[in-house]
C-alpha positions in Angstrom: 0.0 0.0 0.0 1.4 3.4 -0.8 0.4 7.1 -1.1 2.0 10.1 -2.7 1.3 13.8 -2.9 2.7 15.8 -5.8 3.4 19.6 -5.6 3.4 20.4 -9.3 4.7 24.0 -9.2 7.6 23.0 -7.0 8.4 19.8 -8.9 8.3 17.8 -5.6 6.7 14.5 -4.7 6.2 13.2 -1.2 5.6 9.5 -0.7 4.9 6.9 1.9 4.5 3.1 1.6 4.0 0.1 3.7 4.6 -3.5 2.5 4.8 -7.1 3.6 7.2 -9.8 2.2 6.7 -13.5 2.9 9.3 -16.0 2.0 7.6 -19.4 1.5 9.2 -22.6 2.7 11.8 -21.3 5.1 9.6 -20.8 8.2 10.3 -17.1 8.6 7.8 -14.5 9.9 6.4 -12.1 7.3 8.7 -9.1 7.0 6.9 -5.7 7.4 8.5 -2.5 6.2 7.4 1.2 6.2 9.0 4.1 4.3 8.6 7.8 3.8 10.5 9.9 1.3 10.6 12.7 -1.2 11.8 13.4 -4.8 12.6 16.7 -6.3 13.1 17.5 -10.0 16.1 19.9 -10.3 15.9 20.1 -14.1 14.2 18.1 -16.9 17.1 15.6 -16.7 17.9 15.6 -13.0 16.0 14.2 -10.0 17.2 13.9 -6.4 15.4 11.7 -3.9 15.7 10.3 -0.4 13.8 8.1 1.9 13.8 6.8 5.5 12.5 3.3 6.3 12.1 0.8 9.0 11.9 -3.0 9.0 9.8 -3.6 12.1 8.8 -7.2 11.9 10.5 -10.3 10.5 14.0 -11.8 10.6 15.6 -8.6 11.9 14.8 -5.0 12.8 16.6 -2.3 11.0 16.4 1.4 10.0 17.6 2.5 6.6 18.2 5.7 4.7 18.4 6.0 0.9 19.7 9.0 -1.1 20.1 9.2 -4.8 20.2 11.2 -7.9 19.0 10.3 -11.4 20.6 11.8 -14.5 18.7 11.1 -17.8 19.8 11.7 -21.3 18.2 10.5 -24.6 20.2 8.4 -27.1 20.4 10.1 -30.4 20.7 7.9 -33.5 
C-alpha cells in the first residue's frame, strides 16, 4: 500500500508506503516495512530523492536511509 502527494509547481513528490514480504518454505515470519520519502526535480534531466524506512517485523529489525540522484539523457541515433 502506498500514497503520494505531488506539488506540481515546485516539482516535488512526497511518498509513503507500507509493504509485507513473505518467503515461502523457510519458516520465517512475514517481513513488514514502512518508508517515507521525497523526490525533487532539479531540471528536466535531473531528479534527487531520499527516503527513511524501518523493517519492524521479520528476521531482523533495521532502519535505513536511501539517497540518490538520477541523471537522464536520450540516445540520439
